[in-house]
C-alpha positions as CSV (number, residue, x, y, z in Angstrom):
1,X,89.2,-169.7,-232.3
2,X,91.9,-167.9,-230.4
3,X,95.4,-169.1,-229.6
4,X,94.7,-169.8,-225.9
5,X,91.8,-172.1,-226.6
6,X,93.9,-174.0,-229.1
7,X,96.7,-174.3,-226.4
8,X,94.1,-175.7,-224.0
9,X,92.9,-178.3,-226.5
10,X,96.5,-179.3,-227.2
11,X,97.3,-179.6,-223.5
12,X,94.2,-181.8,-222.8
13,X,94.9,-184.0,-225.8
14,X,98.5,-184.6,-224.8
15,X,97.7,-185.4,-221.2
16,X,94.9,-187.7,-222.2
17,X,97.3,-189.5,-224.6
18,X,100.1,-189.9,-222.1
19,X,97.8,-191.1,-219.3
20,X,95.2,-193.1,-221.3
21,X,96.0,-196.5,-219.7
22,X,95.5,-195.2,-216.1
23,X,92.4,-193.2,-217.1
24,X,91.0,-196.3,-218.8
25,X,91.7,-198.5,-215.8
26,X,89.5,-196.3,-213.5
27,X,86.9,-195.4,-216.2
28,X,87.8,-191.7,-215.9
29,X,87.4,-189.0,-218.6
30,X,89.9,-186.1,-218.6
31,X,88.0,-182.9,-219.3
32,X,90.6,-180.2,-218.5
33,X,94.1,-179.6,-217.3
34,X,95.5,-176.3,-215.9
35,X,99.2,-175.9,-215.0
36,X,100.4,-173.1,-212.8
37,X,104.2,-172.7,-212.1
38,X,104.8,-172.1,-208.4
39,X,108.6,-172.1,-208.5
40,X,111.2,-172.0,-211.2
41,X,111.1,-170.7,-214.8
42,X,107.8,-171.2,-216.5
43,X,107.9,-173.2,-219.7
44,X,105.2,-174.0,-222.2
45,X,103.9,-177.5,-221.6
46,X,105.7,-180.3,-223.4
47,X,108.8,-178.3,-224.1
48,X,110.6,-179.3,-221.0
49,X,110.3,-181.6,-217.9
50,X,111.0,-181.1,-214.2
51,X,113.0,-184.1,-213.2
52,X,115.0,-187.2,-214.4
53,X,111.7,-188.6,-215.7
54,X,110.5,-187.6,-219.1
55,X,107.4,-185.4,-219.5
56,X,105.1,-188.3,-220.2
57,X,106.0,-190.2,-217.0
58,X,105.8,-187.0,-215.0
59,X,102.2,-186.6,-216.2
60,X,101.4,-190.2,-215.3
61,X,102.8,-189.7,-211.8
62,X,100.8,-186.5,-211.5
63,X,97.6,-188.4,-212.4
64,X,98.6,-191.1,-209.9
65,X,98.6,-188.5,-207.1
66,X,95.3,-187.1,-208.4
67,X,93.4,-190.4,-208.7
68,X,94.7,-191.6,-205.3
69,X,93.4,-188.4,-203.8
70,X,90.1,-188.6,-205.6
71,X,89.4,-192.3,-205.1
72,X,90.2,-192.1,-201.4
73,X,88.1,-188.9,-200.8
74,X,85.1,-190.5,-202.6
75,X,85.3,-194.1,-201.4
76,X,87.5,-194.1,-198.3
77,X,84.7,-193.5,-195.8
78,X,85.7,-189.9,-195.2
79,X,84.4,-188.6,-191.9
80,X,82.6,-191.8,-190.9
81,X,84.8,-192.2,-187.8
82,X,83.7,-188.9,-186.2
83,X,81.2,-190.5,-183.8
84,X,82.8,-193.9,-183.3
85,X,84.9,-195.4,-180.5
86,X,88.6,-196.1,-180.9
87,X,88.0,-199.5,-182.5
88,X,85.5,-198.0,-185.0
89,X,87.8,-195.1,-185.9
90,X,90.7,-197.5,-186.4
91,X,88.6,-199.6,-188.8
92,X,87.6,-196.5,-190.8
93,X,91.3,-195.6,-191.0
94,X,92.3,-199.1,-192.3
95,X,89.5,-198.9,-194.9
96,X,90.7,-195.5,-196.1
97,X,94.4,-196.7,-196.2
98,X,93.3,-199.8,-198.1
99,X,91.6,-197.6,-200.8
100,X,94.5,-195.2,-201.1
101,X,97.1,-197.9,-201.2
102,X,95.2,-199.9,-203.8
103,X,94.5,-197.0,-206.1
104,X,98.2,-195.9,-206.1
105,X,99.4,-199.4,-206.6
106,X,97.2,-199.9,-209.6
107,X,98.3,-196.6,-211.1
108,X,102.0,-197.6,-210.6
109,X,101.3,-200.9,-212.3
110,X,99.9,-199.2,-215.4
111,X,102.4,-196.4,-215.3
112,X,105.4,-198.8,-215.4
113,X,104.2,-200.4,-218.6
114,X,105.7,-197.2,-220.1
115,X,109.1,-197.1,-218.4
116,X,112.2,-198.2,-220.3
117,X,112.6,-201.9,-220.5
118,X,115.4,-202.1,-218.0
119,X,113.8,-199.8,-215.4
120,X,111.6,-200.4,-212.3
121,X,110.0,-198.5,-209.5
122,X,110.6,-200.1,-206.1
123,X,109.0,-199.0,-202.9
124,X,111.8,-198.5,-200.3
125,X,109.9,-196.8,-197.5
126,X,106.2,-196.8,-196.7
127,X,103.8,-195.7,-194.1
128,X,101.5,-198.1,-192.3
129,X,103.8,-200.8,-191.0
130,X,103.1,-200.1,-187.3
131,X,100.6,-198.3,-185.1
132,X,101.1,-194.6,-184.6
133,X,100.9,-192.4,-181.5
134,X,97.6,-192.8,-179.8
135,X,97.2,-196.3,-181.2
136,X,97.8,-199.4,-179.2
137,X,100.0,-202.2,-180.5
138,X,97.1,-204.7,-180.9
139,X,95.6,-202.4,-183.5
140,X,98.2,-203.8,-185.9
141,X,99.6,-202.3,-189.1
142,X,97.6,-200.4,-191.7
143,X,97.3,-201.2,-195.4
144,X,100.3,-199.8,-197.1
145,X,102.7,-199.8,-200.0
146,X,105.9,-200.9,-198.3
147,X,109.4,-202.1,-198.8
148,X,110.1,-204.4,-201.7
149,X,107.0,-203.7,-203.9
150,X,108.3,-203.7,-207.4
151,X,106.6,-202.2,-210.4
152,X,108.1,-203.0,-213.8
153,X,107.7,-204.9,-217.0
154,X,107.3,-208.7,-216.2
155,X,110.8,-209.9,-216.8
156,X,112.4,-207.1,-214.8
157,X,109.9,-207.4,-212.0
158,X,110.4,-211.2,-211.7
159,X,114.2,-210.8,-211.5
160,X,114.0,-208.0,-208.9
161,X,111.4,-209.9,-206.8
162,X,113.8,-212.8,-206.6
163,X,116.6,-210.5,-205.2
164,X,114.2,-208.8,-202.8
165,X,113.2,-212.3,-201.4
166,X,116.9,-212.9,-200.9
167,X,117.2,-209.6,-199.0
168,X,114.4,-210.6,-196.8
169,X,115.5,-214.2,-196.1
170,X,119.2,-214.6,-196.7
171,X,121.4,-213.1,-193.9
172,X,124.5,-213.5,-196.1
173,X,122.9,-211.4,-198.9
174,X,123.0,-207.7,-198.0
175,X,122.2,-204.4,-199.7
176,X,125.7,-204.1,-201.1
177,X,125.4,-207.3,-203.0
178,X,121.9,-206.4,-204.1
179,X,123.0,-203.1,-205.5
180,X,126.0,-204.6,-207.2
181,X,123.9,-207.2,-208.9
182,X,121.3,-204.8,-210.3
183,X,124.0,-202.5,-211.6
184,X,125.8,-205.4,-213.2
185,X,122.6,-206.5,-214.8
186,X,122.1,-203.0,-216.3
187,X,118.8,-202.5,-214.3
188,X,117.9,-199.0,-213.1
189,X,115.8,-198.9,-210.0
190,X,113.8,-195.7,-209.2
191,X,113.3,-195.8,-205.5
192,X,110.1,-194.5,-203.8
193,X,109.0,-193.3,-200.4
194,X,105.2,-193.4,-200.1
195,X,102.5,-192.3,-197.7
196,X,99.3,-193.0,-199.6
197,X,97.2,-191.3,-197.0
198,X,98.8,-188.7,-194.7
199,X,96.7,-187.5,-191.8
200,X,94.6,-190.6,-191.7
201,X,93.0,-189.7,-188.4
202,X,91.9,-186.3,-189.6
203,X,90.4,-188.0,-192.7
204,X,88.5,-190.6,-190.6
205,X,87.1,-187.9,-188.4
206,X,86.1,-185.6,-191.3
207,X,88.4,-182.7,-190.5
208,X,88.2,-180.1,-193.2
209,X,91.9,-179.8,-193.9
210,X,95.0,-181.9,-194.2
211,X,94.5,-185.4,-195.8
212,X,96.8,-185.9,-198.8
213,X,98.7,-188.5,-200.7
214,X,102.5,-188.2,-200.9
215,X,104.8,-190.0,-203.3
216,X,108.5,-189.3,-203.7
217,X,110.2,-191.1,-206.6
218,X,114.0,-191.0,-206.8
219,X,116.5,-191.7,-209.6
220,X,118.0,-194.5,-207.5
221,X,116.9,-196.8,-204.7
222,X,117.1,-195.9,-201.0
223,X,119.8,-197.7,-199.1
224,X,117.4,-199.8,-197.2
225,X,117.3,-203.6,-197.1
226,X,114.3,-204.6,-195.0
227,X,110.8,-203.4,-194.3
228,X,111.3,-200.5,-191.8
229,X,109.1,-198.0,-190.1
230,X,110.2,-196.1,-187.0
231,X,110.6,-192.5,-185.9
232,X,113.1,-189.9,-186.6
233,X,113.8,-186.6,-185.0
234,X,113.4,-183.8,-187.6
235,X,114.8,-180.3,-187.5
236,X,114.3,-178.3,-190.7
237,X,115.6,-174.8,-191.2
238,X,116.1,-172.3,-194.0
239,X,119.5,-172.8,-195.7
240,X,120.3,-169.1,-194.9
241,X,120.3,-170.0,-191.2
242,X,122.7,-172.9,-191.7
243,X,124.9,-170.8,-193.9
244,X,125.2,-168.1,-191.2
245,X,126.0,-170.8,-188.7
246,X,128.9,-172.0,-190.9
247,X,130.2,-168.4,-191.1
248,X,130.4,-168.4,-187.3
249,X,131.9,-171.9,-187.2
250,X,128.8,-173.3,-185.5
251,X,127.7,-176.8,-186.3
252,X,123.9,-177.2,-186.9
253,X,122.3,-180.6,-186.6
254,X,119.5,-182.2,-184.6
255,X,121.5,-182.2,-181.4
256,X,122.5,-178.5,-181.5
257,X,121.2,-176.7,-178.4
258,X,118.2,-174.6,-179.5
259,X,119.6,-171.6,-177.6
260,X,122.6,-171.6,-180.0
261,X,120.3,-172.0,-183.0
262,X,118.2,-169.1,-181.6
263,X,121.2,-166.8,-181.7
264,X,122.0,-167.8,-185.3
265,X,118.4,-167.2,-186.4
266,X,118.5,-163.7,-184.9
267,X,121.8,-163.0,-186.7
268,X,120.3,-164.2,-190.0
269,X,117.3,-162.0,-189.6
270,X,118.5,-158.9,-187.7
271,X,115.8,-157.2,-185.7
272,X,113.3,-160.0,-185.8
273,X,111.0,-160.1,-182.8
274,X,111.2,-163.3,-180.7
275,X,107.5,-163.9,-181.0
276,X,107.8,-163.8,-184.8
277,X,110.0,-166.9,-184.8
278,X,107.3,-169.6,-185.3
279,X,108.1,-173.2,-184.5
280,X,105.9,-175.9,-186.0
281,X,106.1,-179.1,-183.9
282,X,103.8,-182.0,-183.1
283,X,101.8,-181.3,-179.9
284,X,99.6,-183.3,-177.6
285,X,99.8,-185.1,-174.3
286,X,101.1,-188.3,-175.9
287,X,104.2,-186.4,-177.1
288,X,105.1,-184.6,-173.9
289,X,107.5,-187.2,-172.6
290,X,109.4,-187.3,-175.9
291,X,109.6,-183.7,-177.0
292,X,108.1,-181.7,-174.1
293,X,111.6,-180.6,-173.2
294,X,112.0,-179.2,-176.7
295,X,108.8,-177.2,-176.3
296,X,110.1,-175.7,-173.1
297,X,113.5,-174.8,-174.7
298,X,111.8,-172.7,-177.4
299,X,109.3,-171.2,-175.1
300,X,112.0,-170.1,-172.7
301,X,113.7,-168.3,-175.6
302,X,110.5,-166.4,-176.4
303,X,109.7,-168.2,-179.6
304,X,106.1,-168.9,-180.7
305,X,105.1,-172.5,-180.6
306,X,102.3,-172.9,-183.2
307,X,99.0,-174.1,-181.9
308,X,96.0,-175.5,-183.7
309,X,94.2,-172.9,-185.9
310,X,97.0,-170.4,-185.8
311,X,96.6,-168.4,-189.0
312,X,99.3,-169.2,-191.6
313,X,100.4,-166.9,-194.4
314,X,97.9,-168.7,-196.6
315,X,95.1,-167.5,-194.3
316,X,94.3,-171.0,-193.2
317,X,94.7,-172.5,-189.8
318,X,97.5,-174.9,-188.8
319,X,97.0,-178.2,-187.1
320,X,99.6,-179.9,-184.9
321,X,98.3,-183.4,-183.9
322,X,99.7,-184.9,-187.1
323,X,101.0,-184.2,-190.6
324,X,104.7,-183.6,-190.4
325,X,105.4,-183.5,-194.2
326,X,103.2,-180.6,-195.4
327,X,104.6,-178.0,-193.0
328,X,107.9,-178.3,-194.9
329,X,106.4,-176.2,-197.7
330,X,105.8,-173.4,-195.2
331,X,109.3,-173.1,-193.9
332,X,111.0,-169.8,-194.6
333,X,110.9,-166.1,-193.9
334,X,108.4,-163.5,-195.0
335,X,107.1,-160.0,-194.0
336,X,103.6,-159.3,-192.9
337,X,101.3,-156.4,-193.9
338,X,103.1,-154.2,-191.3
339,X,106.5,-155.0,-192.8
340,X,107.5,-157.1,-189.8
341,X,109.8,-160.1,-190.5
342,X,108.7,-163.6,-189.6
343,X,110.4,-167.0,-189.9
344,X,108.8,-170.4,-189.8
345,X,110.6,-173.7,-189.1
346,X,109.9,-177.3,-188.1
347,X,111.3,-179.1,-185.1
348,X,110.4,-182.4,-183.4
349,X,110.0,-185.8,-184.9
350,X,108.1,-187.7,-187.6
351,X,107.5,-191.3,-188.7
352,X,110.4,-192.5,-190.9
353,X,108.8,-192.3,-194.3
354,X,107.5,-188.8,-193.7
355,X,110.9,-187.8,-192.3
356,X,112.8,-189.0,-195.3
357,X,110.2,-187.4,-197.6
358,X,110.6,-184.1,-195.8
359,X,114.4,-184.3,-195.9
360,X,114.4,-185.0,-199.6
361,X,112.0,-182.1,-200.2
362,X,114.1,-179.7,-198.2
363,X,116.9,-179.0,-200.8
364,X,114.3,-178.3,-203.4
365,X,113.1,-175.3,-201.4
366,X,116.5,-174.1,-200.2
367,X,116.2,-175.7,-196.8
368,X,118.3,-178.0,-194.7
369,X,116.8,-181.0,-192.9
370,X,118.6,-182.8,-190.0
371,X,117.4,-186.2,-188.8
372,X,118.1,-188.3,-185.7
373,X,117.0,-191.9,-185.4
374,X,114.5,-192.4,-182.6
375,X,113.0,-195.4,-180.8
376,X,109.4,-196.5,-181.2
377,X,108.7,-195.7,-177.6
378,X,107.3,-192.4,-176.4
379,X,108.7,-192.4,-172.9
380,X,112.3,-191.2,-173.5
381,X,113.3,-187.6,-174.0
382,X,114.3,-186.5,-177.5
383,X,117.9,-185.8,-176.5
384,X,118.4,-189.4,-175.4
385,X,116.6,-191.2,-178.2
386,X,119.6,-191.3,-180.6
387,X,122.0,-192.3,-177.8
388,X,119.8,-195.3,-177.1
389,X,119.5,-196.3,-180.8
390,X,123.3,-196.3,-181.1
391,X,123.8,-198.8,-178.2
392,X,125.1,-202.2,-179.1
393,X,122.3,-204.7,-178.3
394,X,124.7,-207.6,-178.2
395,X,127.0,-205.9,-175.6
396,X,126.9,-207.5,-172.1
397,X,126.4,-204.1,-170.5
398,X,123.4,-203.3,-172.7
399,X,120.8,-203.6,-169.8
400,X,122.8,-201.4,-167.5
401,X,123.4,-198.7,-170.2
402,X,119.7,-198.9,-171.2
403,X,118.7,-198.4,-167.6
404,X,121.0,-195.4,-167.2
405,X,119.3,-193.7,-170.2
406,X,115.8,-194.6,-169.1
407,X,116.6,-193.5,-165.5
408,X,115.2,-196.6,-163.9
409,X,116.0,-200.3,-163.5
410,X,114.9,-202.3,-166.5
411,X,113.3,-205.8,-166.6
412,X,113.9,-208.4,-169.3
413,X,110.8,-207.4,-171.3
414,X,112.0,-203.8,-171.6
415,X,115.5,-205.0,-172.6
416,X,114.1,-207.3,-175.3
417,X,111.8,-204.6,-176.7
418,X,114.7,-202.1,-177.1
419,X,117.0,-204.7,-178.5
420,X,114.4,-205.5,-181.1
421,X,114.1,-201.8,-182.1
422,X,117.8,-201.4,-182.6
423,X,118.2,-204.7,-184.5
424,X,115.3,-203.9,-186.8
425,X,117.0,-200.6,-187.8
426,X,120.4,-202.3,-188.2
427,X,118.9,-205.1,-190.4
428,X,117.2,-202.5,-192.5
429,X,120.4,-200.6,-193.1
430,X,119.5,-197.4,-191.2
431,X,122.8,-195.6,-190.5
432,X,122.7,-195.7,-186.7
433,X,126.4,-195.0,-186.4
434,X,125.8,-191.4,-187.3
435,X,124.5,-189.0,-184.7
436,X,122.8,-186.8,-187.3
437,X,121.5,-187.7,-190.7
438,X,120.5,-185.9,-193.9
439,X,118.8,-187.1,-197.0
440,X,122.2,-187.9,-198.7
441,X,122.7,-190.7,-196.1
442,X,119.9,-192.7,-197.5
443,X,121.2,-192.9,-201.1
444,X,124.0,-195.0,-202.5
445,X,125.0,-192.1,-204.8
446,X,125.3,-188.7,-203.0
447,X,124.2,-187.1,-206.2
448,X,120.4,-187.8,-206.4
449,X,117.3,-186.4,-207.9
450,X,113.6,-186.6,-206.9
451,X,110.1,-185.9,-208.1
452,X,107.8,-185.1,-205.2
453,X,104.1,-185.8,-205.9
454,X,101.4,-184.5,-203.6
455,X,97.7,-185.1,-204.2
456,X,95.3,-183.1,-202.1
457,X,92.1,-184.8,-200.8
458,X,91.2,-181.8,-198.6
459,X,92.7,-178.2,-198.6
460,X,96.3,-177.9,-197.4
461,X,96.9,-175.0,-194.9
462,X,100.7,-174.8,-195.6
463,X,100.5,-174.2,-199.4
464,X,96.9,-173.1,-199.7
465,X,96.1,-175.8,-202.2
466,X,92.4,-176.7,-202.5
467,X,91.2,-180.3,-202.0
468,X,88.9,-182.3,-204.2
469,X,86.0,-180.3,-205.4
470,X,82.7,-181.7,-206.6
471,X,81.4,-180.3,-209.9
472,X,78.2,-181.0,-211.8
473,X,77.5,-184.3,-213.5
474,X,79.9,-186.5,-211.5
475,X,82.8,-184.2,-212.4
476,X,85.6,-183.4,-209.9
477,X,88.4,-180.9,-209.8
478,X,91.6,-182.4,-208.2
479,X,94.9,-180.6,-207.5
480,X,98.3,-182.3,-207.5
481,X,101.7,-180.7,-206.9
482,X,104.9,-181.7,-208.6
483,X,108.1,-180.5,-207.1
484,X,111.7,-181.0,-208.2
485,X,115.1,-179.2,-208.1
486,X,114.1,-177.5,-211.4
487,X,110.8,-176.1,-210.3
488,X,107.3,-176.7,-209.0
489,X,103.9,-176.9,-210.6
490,X,100.4,-177.0,-209.2
491,X,98.3,-178.9,-211.6
492,X,94.5,-178.8,-211.6
493,X,92.8,-181.8,-213.3
494,X,89.1,-181.8,-214.1
495,X,88.0,-185.5,-214.1
496,X,84.7,-187.1,-214.8
497,X,83.5,-190.6,-213.7
498,X,82.3,-192.5,-216.7
499,X,80.3,-194.9,-214.5
500,X,77.8,-194.3,-211.7
501,X,79.1,-193.7,-208.1
502,X,78.0,-197.2,-207.2
503,X,79.8,-198.8,-210.1
504,X,82.9,-196.6,-209.6
505,X,83.1,-197.7,-206.0
506,X,83.8,-201.2,-207.2
507,X,86.3,-200.0,-209.8
508,X,88.3,-198.1,-207.1
509,X,88.1,-201.0,-204.5
510,X,90.5,-203.9,-204.3
511,X,89.1,-207.3,-205.6
512,X,89.4,-208.8,-202.1
513,X,87.5,-206.0,-200.5
514,X,84.8,-206.4,-203.1
515,X,84.6,-210.1,-202.4
516,X,84.5,-209.6,-198.7
517,X,81.7,-207.1,-199.2
518,X,79.6,-209.7,-201.0
519,X,80.5,-209.7,-204.7
520,X,80.2,-213.3,-206.0
521,X,83.7,-214.4,-207.0
522,X,82.7,-217.9,-208.0
523,X,80.5,-216.7,-210.9
524,X,82.5,-213.6,-211.8
525,X,84.7,-214.1,-214.9
526,X,88.2,-215.0,-213.8
527,X,91.2,-213.5,-215.6
528,X,94.8,-214.3,-215.2
529,X,95.3,-210.8,-214.0
530,X,93.3,-211.8,-210.9
531,X,96.4,-213.7,-209.7
532,X,98.7,-210.6,-209.8
533,X,96.0,-208.3,-208.3
534,X,95.3,-210.6,-205.4
535,X,99.0,-211.1,-204.8
536,X,99.4,-207.3,-204.7
537,X,96.4,-206.8,-202.5
538,X,97.6,-209.3,-199.8
539,X,100.9,-207.4,-199.6
540,X,98.9,-204.2,-199.0
541,X,96.2,-205.5,-196.7
542,X,98.0,-207.9,-194.3
543,X,101.8,-207.7,-194.9
544,X,102.5,-208.9,-191.4
545,X,100.9,-212.3,-192.1
546,X,103.0,-213.0,-195.2
547,X,106.1,-215.1,-195.5
548,X,108.1,-214.7,-198.7
549,X,109.5,-218.1,-199.8
550,X,111.8,-219.2,-202.6
551,X,110.7,-219.2,-206.3
552,X,108.2,-216.4,-205.7
553,X,106.0,-218.3,-203.3
554,X,104.1,-216.3,-200.7
555,X,102.8,-218.1,-197.6
556,X,99.9,-216.5,-195.8
557,X,99.6,-217.3,-192.1
558,X,96.1,-216.6,-191.0
559,X,97.1,-217.0,-187.3
560,X,99.2,-213.8,-187.7
561,X,96.3,-211.6,-188.9
562,X,95.0,-209.5,-186.1
563,X,91.2,-209.0,-185.9
564,X,91.8,-205.2,-185.7
565,X,93.4,-205.5,-189.2
566,X,90.8,-207.9,-190.7
567,X,87.9,-209.0,-188.6
568,X,87.4,-212.7,-187.6
569,X,84.4,-212.9,-189.9
570,X,86.2,-211.4,-192.8
571,X,89.2,-213.7,-192.1
572,X,86.9,-216.7,-192.5
573,X,85.6,-215.3,-195.8
574,X,89.2,-214.5,-197.0
575,X,90.3,-218.0,-196.2
576,X,87.4,-219.4,-198.2
577,X,88.1,-217.0,-201.2
578,X,91.8,-217.8,-201.4
579,X,91.1,-221.6,-201.0
580,X,88.6,-221.4,-203.9
581,X,91.1,-219.6,-206.1
582,X,93.9,-222.0,-205.2
583,X,91.7,-225.0,-206.0
584,X,90.0,-223.7,-209.1
585,X,93.1,-222.1,-210.7
586,X,96.1,-224.0,-209.3
587,X,98.5,-222.9,-212.1
588,X,97.7,-219.2,-211.8
589,X,97.9,-219.4,-208.0
590,X,100.9,-221.7,-207.7
591,X,102.6,-218.8,-205.9
592,X,100.1,-219.0,-203.0
593,X,100.5,-221.2,-199.9
594,X,97.8,-221.0,-197.2
595,X,98.4,-221.7,-193.5
596,X,95.0,-221.8,-191.7
597,X,94.7,-220.3,-188.3
598,X,94.7,-223.6,-186.4
599,X,97.9,-224.8,-188.1
């Protein structure tokens, strides 16, 4: 037996040992592990770690990304929305989001059994709270892991949950008090920004590239005090461009005229052809009012606005209808086969979780990311969005100033809608007073660390990473990327289902989805863990219907659940299921209060 084969056996054994609880939860067998260093100094496995986490936890986070990608790809109805109408596609998207959020949530629960006793993982930003571009408001939110979800040992989780409930309900209790209390208690919170399924529409339609899961875990919580999802302008450049601007005493941020940035880029890369400056930005008719002016600025300068299927250095085609996180990995300069210099950068906007994820990824790759808080409307030009969000909604002249920015008289409904957007951001602690933001602005300590975890469901054009691959005998090869300030690894895990596909489908699905699909909950053996699982699942599936009360009580208002989120038929089933649990196991479900739709 040669040395390499022994190294491989050692690697598989250590990974299996560190991740055994998560593997066991999903009835998965780990057959192989390959680790390739993409950036940083290569080290033998187990002799070092990438981030503030220890090596065992990094491996568990890696498996979390891999299993979320695998479970969603296998059981999330991939491609089933291709021939459906808007309502049908939306339901496929919600089903896929439900699988991805559930699998990641379960992984985090098992993972945090291994964290130090006074530590917790807390979700600070999540995707899915609101409809996206192209979706109408009545479609409702998507299943998600959002603000306030705490994963920790029971005593720590209970204490933190009580404080999160205060943040949600007590106007006199703010983020400052929260942070002071947890520090005084000696509790360390690792914050998280999560998008369990990026490019959901591409997933639902069966597009060959793009879908992935993204988890950023930080060594401290984000400075956010309420559930929040909005939009942020994003402008991400190589650090070399920003450094050159500083030499010329030019301030670069989101508001800097692109003509001025253009001159700095050409000074940074002398002789570069205008058409070799490639701008990745969201495209499409729905974005024209918001960033159409930005497109025109770049085009007038001679830059190349990337279109769908433009060949990236990886040899794969770009896409621009969604996916604002992954292009961050492609930002930078390179030379083609003819020796010509090219530079790739990102400009436009993103949903808030993706924007903060990209901004916290940027320094890991020697980039600078500049953010600007936007409204949730798509009718205002990008250069006015931040001005509007910095208006005082309580000022007497708010309607007139709003009308001036919108360029038209405004009615009461429009005024109320925009006041609500600003108030939501203020209540969540988004720093609206600053005209331009960077990742540092979201952390209580300016010195922060991050581990970025990306699991690939389908191939990613910007890094060239393959997606989930089917092997023989129910085996699958899954790639997950770990990125930190110290380096970056692409890890290939070969995983095998220990159960049939039919049985595994139940294993990867939430309890409530299984019950709604027909599994008999009245004759199934009930465990005390059902209480925690159902509590978790309700927060994922219908967060907008939940009211968090004192003493850990959650009140579910069925009248707030939209049929586009859970159908009327399934709402009736869900009411029956929860009522049965509450009646049959009143102690385990003392946390649950049910408000029927007619109440």
